C-alpha positions as CSV (number, residue, x, y, z in Angstrom):
1,M,-115.4,15.3,56.6
2,R,-112.8,12.7,57.4
3,T,-114.8,10.1,55.3
4,R,-114.7,12.4,52.2
5,R,-111.0,12.9,52.6
6,F,-110.4,9.2,53.0
7,H,-112.4,8.4,49.9
8,S,-110.5,11.1,47.9
9,F,-107.2,9.7,49.1
10,N,-108.3,6.2,48.0
11,K,-109.2,7.5,44.6
12,V,-105.9,9.2,44.1
13,A,-104.0,6.1,45.3
14,L,-106.0,3.8,43.0
15,A,-105.3,6.1,40.1
16,S,-101.6,6.2,40.9
17,C,-101.5,2.4,41.1
18,L,-103.3,2.0,37.8
19,F,-100.9,4.5,36.1
20,A,-97.9,2.7,37.5
21,L,-99.2,-0.6,36.3
22,S,-99.8,0.7,32.8
23,L,-96.2,2.0,32.7
24,A,-94.9,-1.4,33.8
25,L,-96.9,-3.2,31.0
26,A,-95.8,-0.7,28.4
27,A,-92.0,-0.9,29.1
28,P,-91.5,-4.4,27.7
29,R,-93.5,-3.6,24.6
30,A,-91.3,-0.5,24.0
31,A,-88.1,-2.4,24.6
32,S,-89.3,-5.1,22.1
33,A,-90.2,-2.4,19.6
34,Q,-86.8,-0.8,20.0
35,A,-85.1,-4.2,19.5
36,E,-87.1,-4.9,16.4
37,Q,-86.3,-1.5,15.1
38,A,-82.6,-1.9,15.8
39,Q,-82.6,-5.3,14.2
40,S,-84.3,-3.9,11.2
41,Q,-81.8,-1.1,10.9
42,S,-78.9,-3.6,11.4
43,G,-80.3,-5.8,8.6
44,Q,-80.6,-2.9,6.3
45,Q,-77.0,-1.8,7.0
46,K,-75.8,-5.4,6.3
47,T,-77.8,-5.4,3.1
48,D,-76.3,-2.0,2.1
49,Q,-72.9,-3.2,3.0
50,Q,-73.2,-6.4,0.9
51,K,-74.3,-4.3,-2.0
52,T,-71.4,-2.0,-1.5
53,E,-69.0,-5.0,-1.2
54,Q,-70.4,-6.4,-4.5
55,Q,-69.7,-3.1,-6.1
56,K,-66.2,-2.9,-4.9
57,P,-63.3,-4.1,-7.2
58,A,-61.6,-7.3,-6.3
59,A,-58.4,-5.5,-5.1
60,A,-60.4,-3.4,-2.6
61,Q,-62.2,-6.5,-1.2
62,Q,-58.9,-8.2,-0.7
63,A,-57.5,-5.2,1.1
64,D,-60.6,-5.2,3.4
65,Q,-60.1,-8.8,4.2
66,T,-56.4,-8.2,5.0
67,D,-57.3,-5.3,7.4
68,K,-59.7,-7.5,9.4
69,P,-58.3,-9.1,12.5
70,A,-57.5,-12.8,12.3
71,Q,-60.2,-15.0,13.7
72,K,-59.4,-18.4,15.0
73,S,-62.1,-21.1,15.6
74,S,-61.0,-24.3,17.3
75,V,-62.9,-27.5,18.0
76,P,-61.7,-30.5,20.1
77,A,-59.9,-33.1,18.0
78,A,-60.0,-36.8,18.5
79,N,-56.6,-36.8,20.3
80,G,-57.7,-34.1,22.7
81,R,-55.7,-31.3,21.0
82,A,-57.3,-28.2,19.4
83,S,-57.7,-28.5,15.7
84,S,-58.0,-25.2,13.9
85,S,-60.6,-24.9,11.2
86,A,-59.4,-21.4,10.1
87,P,-57.5,-20.9,6.8
88,A,-53.7,-21.1,7.0
89,A,-53.4,-17.3,6.5
90,Q,-55.4,-16.8,9.7
91,Q,-53.3,-18.9,12.0
92,D,-51.4,-17.3,14.8
93,G,-48.1,-15.9,13.8
94,P,-46.9,-13.8,10.8
95,V,-49.1,-13.8,7.8
96,V,-47.3,-13.9,4.4
97,Q,-49.2,-12.6,1.4
98,V,-48.6,-14.0,-2.1
99,N,-49.1,-12.0,-5.2
100,D,-51.2,-13.8,-7.7
101,D,-49.1,-12.4,-10.5
102,D,-46.0,-13.9,-9.0
103,E,-47.7,-17.4,-8.8
104,R,-48.4,-17.3,-12.5
105,K,-44.9,-16.5,-13.5
106,P,-42.6,-19.5,-14.3
107,V,-39.8,-20.0,-11.8
108,I,-36.5,-20.2,-13.6
109,T,-33.6,-21.6,-11.6
110,H,-30.1,-20.9,-12.9
111,T,-27.0,-22.2,-11.3
112,D,-23.4,-21.7,-12.2
113,L,-22.1,-24.5,-9.9
114,V,-19.5,-26.6,-11.6
115,T,-19.3,-30.2,-10.2
116,F,-17.0,-33.0,-11.1
117,T,-15.4,-36.1,-9.6
118,V,-11.8,-37.0,-9.0
119,T,-9.8,-40.1,-8.2
120,V,-6.8,-39.9,-5.9
121,T,-4.1,-42.6,-5.9
122,D,-0.6,-43.0,-4.4
123,T,2.6,-44.0,-6.2
124,Y,1.5,-47.6,-6.2
125,G,-1.8,-46.9,-7.8
126,R,-3.8,-47.6,-4.6
127,F,-6.9,-45.5,-4.0
128,V,-6.6,-42.9,-1.2
129,T,-9.7,-42.1,0.8
130,G,-10.4,-40.0,3.9
131,L,-9.0,-36.7,2.6
132,G,-10.7,-33.5,3.6
133,Q,-11.8,-30.6,1.6
134,N,-8.8,-28.5,2.6
135,A,-6.5,-31.0,0.9
136,F,-7.7,-30.0,-2.5
137,T,-7.1,-26.9,-4.6
138,V,-8.9,-26.0,-7.8
139,T,-8.1,-23.5,-10.6
140,D,-10.3,-22.5,-13.5
141,D,-8.2,-21.2,-16.3
142,K,-5.4,-20.7,-13.8
143,V,-7.7,-18.7,-11.5
144,P,-7.9,-20.2,-7.9
145,Q,-11.5,-21.1,-7.0
146,E,-13.2,-21.6,-3.6
147,I,-14.6,-25.1,-3.2
148,T,-18.3,-24.8,-2.2
149,F,-19.3,-28.4,-2.5
150,F,-17.3,-31.5,-1.3
151,S,-18.3,-35.1,-0.7
152,D,-16.4,-38.4,-0.3
153,E,-19.6,-40.5,0.2
154,D,-19.9,-44.0,-1.2
155,A,-22.7,-43.0,-3.5
156,P,-24.5,-45.2,-6.1
157,V,-23.9,-44.5,-9.8
158,S,-26.0,-44.5,-12.9
159,L,-24.0,-46.8,-15.1
160,G,-24.3,-47.5,-18.8
161,I,-22.8,-50.8,-19.9
162,V,-21.9,-50.4,-23.6
163,F,-21.1,-54.0,-24.8
164,D,-19.6,-54.7,-28.2
165,V,-21.3,-57.7,-29.9
166,S,-19.9,-57.2,-33.3
167,G,-18.0,-59.9,-35.3
168,S,-14.6,-58.7,-34.1
169,M,-15.7,-59.8,-30.5
170,G,-16.2,-63.4,-31.5
171,G,-14.6,-66.5,-30.1
172,D,-13.3,-66.4,-26.5
173,K,-13.4,-62.6,-26.2
174,I,-17.1,-62.1,-25.3
175,N,-17.0,-65.1,-22.9
176,K,-14.1,-63.5,-21.0
177,A,-15.9,-60.1,-21.0
178,R,-19.1,-61.7,-19.6
179,E,-17.3,-63.4,-16.7
180,A,-15.4,-60.2,-15.8
181,L,-18.6,-58.2,-15.9
182,S,-20.2,-60.5,-13.3
183,K,-17.2,-59.8,-11.0
184,F,-17.8,-56.1,-11.6
185,I,-21.4,-56.2,-10.5
186,E,-20.5,-58.2,-7.4
187,T,-18.2,-55.4,-6.3
188,S,-20.5,-52.5,-7.3
189,H,-22.8,-50.5,-5.0
190,A,-26.1,-52.4,-4.3
191,R,-28.1,-49.4,-5.5
192,D,-26.4,-48.9,-8.8
193,E,-28.6,-48.2,-11.8
194,Y,-27.8,-50.0,-15.1
195,F,-28.4,-49.3,-18.7
196,L,-27.4,-52.0,-21.1
197,I,-26.5,-51.1,-24.7
198,G,-25.4,-53.7,-27.2
199,F,-23.9,-52.7,-30.6
200,N,-22.8,-54.2,-33.9
201,N,-24.0,-52.6,-37.1
202,R,-26.1,-50.3,-35.0
203,A,-26.5,-49.5,-31.3
204,Q,-29.5,-50.9,-29.4
205,L,-30.9,-50.3,-25.9
206,L,-31.3,-53.8,-24.4
207,L,-32.2,-52.7,-20.8
208,D,-33.3,-49.4,-19.5
209,H,-33.3,-48.1,-15.9
210,T,-32.8,-51.4,-14.0
211,R,-31.2,-52.5,-10.8
212,D,-31.7,-56.2,-11.6
213,S,-28.2,-57.4,-12.2
214,D,-29.4,-60.9,-12.9
215,A,-31.6,-59.7,-15.7
216,L,-28.6,-57.8,-17.1
217,M,-26.4,-60.8,-17.2
218,Q,-29.2,-63.0,-18.8
219,K,-29.5,-60.5,-21.6
220,L,-25.9,-61.0,-22.5
221,T,-26.0,-64.8,-22.1
222,F,-27.6,-65.5,-25.5
223,V,-26.2,-62.6,-27.5
224,Q,-24.5,-63.8,-30.7
225,T,-21.6,-61.8,-32.1
226,H,-21.9,-60.7,-35.8
227,G,-21.8,-57.7,-38.1
228,Q,-19.7,-54.5,-38.1
229,T,-19.0,-52.1,-35.2
230,A,-20.9,-48.9,-34.6
231,L,-18.9,-47.9,-31.5
232,Y,-19.3,-44.1,-31.7
233,D,-23.1,-44.4,-32.0
234,A,-23.3,-46.8,-29.0
235,V,-21.3,-44.5,-26.7
236,Y,-23.3,-41.5,-27.9
237,L,-26.5,-43.3,-27.1
238,G,-25.0,-44.4,-23.7
239,V,-24.2,-40.9,-22.7
240,N,-27.7,-39.7,-23.6
241,K,-29.3,-42.4,-21.5
242,V,-27.0,-42.1,-18.5
243,T,-27.4,-38.4,-18.4
244,R,-31.1,-39.0,-17.6
245,G,-30.2,-41.4,-14.9
246,T,-31.4,-41.2,-11.3
247,H,-28.1,-40.7,-9.5
248,P,-25.8,-37.6,-9.7
249,K,-22.7,-39.8,-10.3
250,K,-22.7,-41.1,-13.9
251,A,-20.4,-43.4,-15.8
252,I,-20.1,-45.7,-18.8
253,L,-18.4,-49.1,-18.9
254,L,-17.3,-49.5,-22.5
255,I,-16.3,-53.1,-23.5
256,S,-14.9,-53.2,-27.0
257,D,-11.8,-53.7,-29.1
258,G,-12.0,-50.0,-30.1
259,Q,-12.7,-50.5,-33.8
260,D,-15.4,-48.5,-35.5
261,N,-16.6,-49.0,-39.1
262,S,-20.4,-48.4,-39.0
263,S,-21.3,-45.3,-37.0
264,R,-23.2,-42.2,-38.2
265,Y,-21.6,-40.0,-35.6
266,T,-17.9,-39.1,-36.0
267,F,-15.2,-39.3,-33.4
268,S,-15.1,-35.5,-33.2
269,E,-18.8,-35.3,-32.5
270,L,-18.6,-38.0,-29.8
271,R,-15.5,-36.3,-28.2
272,R,-17.4,-33.0,-28.1
273,Q,-20.4,-34.7,-26.4
274,L,-18.1,-36.2,-23.7
275,K,-16.5,-32.8,-23.0
276,E,-20.0,-31.2,-22.5
277,S,-21.3,-34.0,-20.3
278,D,-20.3,-35.1,-16.8
279,V,-20.2,-38.8,-17.7
280,I,-17.0,-40.7,-17.0
281,I,-15.8,-43.4,-19.5
282,Y,-14.0,-46.6,-18.4
283,A,-12.9,-48.5,-21.4
284,I,-11.9,-52.1,-21.4
285,G,-10.1,-53.0,-24.6
286,I,-10.6,-56.6,-25.6
287,V,-7.6,-56.9,-27.8
288,D,-5.0,-59.6,-28.6
289,S,-1.7,-58.9,-27.0
290,N,0.0,-60.0,-30.2
291,D,-2.0,-57.6,-32.4
292,N,0.6,-55.1,-33.5
293,S,-1.3,-54.0,-36.6
294,D,-2.3,-50.5,-37.3
295,L,-5.9,-51.5,-36.6
296,G,-4.9,-52.8,-33.2
297,Y,-3.0,-49.7,-32.3
298,G,-5.8,-47.5,-33.6
299,G,-8.4,-49.2,-31.4
300,R,-6.3,-48.7,-28.3
301,A,-5.7,-45.0,-29.2
302,I,-9.5,-44.4,-29.6
303,L,-10.4,-46.0,-26.3
304,E,-7.7,-44.1,-24.5
305,E,-8.8,-40.8,-25.9
306,L,-12.5,-41.3,-25.1
307,A,-11.6,-42.3,-21.5
308,G,-9.1,-39.6,-21.0
309,V,-11.3,-36.7,-22.2
310,S,-14.0,-37.8,-19.7
311,G,-11.7,-38.1,-16.7
312,G,-11.8,-41.9,-16.8
313,K,-9.2,-44.5,-17.9
314,A,-8.7,-47.2,-20.4
315,F,-7.5,-50.7,-19.6
316,F,-6.2,-53.5,-21.8
317,P,-6.1,-56.8,-19.9
318,S,-4.5,-59.7,-21.7
319,T,-5.6,-62.6,-19.5
320,S,-8.8,-63.6,-17.8
321,A,-7.2,-62.9,-14.4
322,E,-6.2,-59.4,-15.5
323,M,-9.6,-58.8,-16.8
324,N,-11.3,-59.8,-13.6
325,D,-8.9,-57.5,-11.6
326,T,-9.6,-54.6,-14.0
327,F,-13.4,-54.8,-13.6
328,E,-13.1,-55.1,-9.8
329,R,-10.7,-52.1,-9.8
330,I,-13.2,-49.9,-11.8
331,A,-16.0,-50.9,-9.4
332,L,-13.9,-49.9,-6.4
333,E,-12.8,-46.7,-8.0
334,L,-16.4,-45.6,-8.5
335,R,-17.0,-46.1,-4.8
336,T,-13.9,-44.2,-3.6
337,Q,-14.1,-41.0,-5.6
338,Y,-14.4,-37.4,-4.4
339,S,-17.1,-35.0,-5.6
340,I,-16.1,-31.4,-5.8
341,G,-18.0,-28.3,-6.8
342,F,-17.3,-24.5,-7.1
343,R,-18.9,-21.4,-8.5
344,P,-16.5,-19.8,-11.0
345,K,-15.3,-16.3,-10.3
346,N,-16.3,-13.8,-13.0
347,F,-18.7,-16.3,-14.5
348,A,-19.8,-15.6,-18.0
349,N,-22.3,-17.4,-20.3
350,D,-20.0,-17.5,-23.2
351,G,-20.1,-21.2,-24.1
352,K,-16.2,-21.4,-24.0
353,W,-14.0,-24.2,-22.8
354,H,-12.5,-23.8,-19.4
355,K,-9.4,-25.6,-18.3
356,L,-9.5,-27.3,-14.9
357,K,-6.6,-28.1,-12.7
358,V,-7.0,-30.0,-9.4
359,K,-4.1,-30.5,-7.0
360,V,-4.1,-32.4,-3.7
361,Q,-1.8,-31.8,-0.7
362,P,-1.0,-35.1,1.0
363,P,-1.2,-35.2,4.8
364,R,2.0,-35.2,6.7
365,G,3.9,-38.4,6.3
366,F,2.1,-39.4,3.1
367,P,4.0,-40.0,-0.2
368,R,3.1,-38.0,-3.3
369,L,-0.5,-38.3,-4.4
370,F,-2.0,-38.2,-7.9
371,V,-5.3,-36.8,-9.0
372,R,-7.3,-37.9,-12.1
373,G,-10.4,-36.1,-13.3
374,R,-11.9,-34.1,-16.1
375,E,-9.8,-31.8,-18.2
376,G,-12.3,-28.9,-18.1
377,Y,-15.8,-27.9,-18.9
378,F,-17.9,-25.8,-21.3
379,S,-19.6,-22.8,-19.7
380,S,-23.3,-22.5,-20.3
381,D,-24.3,-20.3,-23.3
382,T,-27.8,-19.7,-21.9
383,P,-28.3,-16.2,-20.5
384,K,-28.6,-16.0,-16.7
385,N,-32.1,-15.2,-15.5
């Protein structure tokens, strides 16, 4: 009886062991099948999602990308620091989005800043430097203005040298002018930019955009004086070239006797151009001290008018020593000027002429000071954007 029960128990135990073993072997297969099924479903979902993404409009896809959290992937760089390989928009910190339509629109910058330069001298004609912004007051058509830009820096200048090589400059005149011009270059800023224009019957650009002062002087060494005088055309060309110069400060050194008899442009047209530009004219009149003729007086008057309307000055040296001093003085003046800027109150794009008035208050203990600069400016007639 006990033997039968023992055999029955063994059969039951054996069956239980076999059943447990089959369950153990079946579990990995089921897990593997479930994993394969899950992977298949995931792949199907990705495929469906890709199809959906392809069917979405571009704007919706961009919105989805924006809503996704930024991901950052870093790899070690050669210097030991982390080098991010993510796009700039996914870097840590605020993300700025740019509208594609805004990128395609042209950027138009409009400024109503009026800038000009002034020269300050004392009663003895000596240049006064070191004044602060508070020493100056500016009025535009008698309306006080707030100075928003001020500088007394020794800045380089884009300089047009307009040299008269007509027949009236023959003899010793041109030799004296060459010598004085070399003195001017020695005193000038080392980074000055030069344009050389020679004129007789017509104006001609001899050197363009150069800082080589030696090349400039060599150009004038073998020039022969002959022909008539197209002074207005030469100055007109000089203003156009200097306006395109590299430096903000622009000037013209006009060396002539002031006589014009061969220009296409008129004096009125040239005067209008000078009033519209920011180019300063320094005129050196190469005239005979004994020339009291109407032509001699007329030449002086023309040079004085051209220089005055631009905020510059005309000089009429009679000896070689005076000519050297004149050129050196002009070079020094260009290096001791004040640059002033303001934004006019009630600015209007009317293209009208505005009268400028600049005053300077001398520091305590200083004598009276004098200011020389532009008479005014034309407002822009281009609508403000």
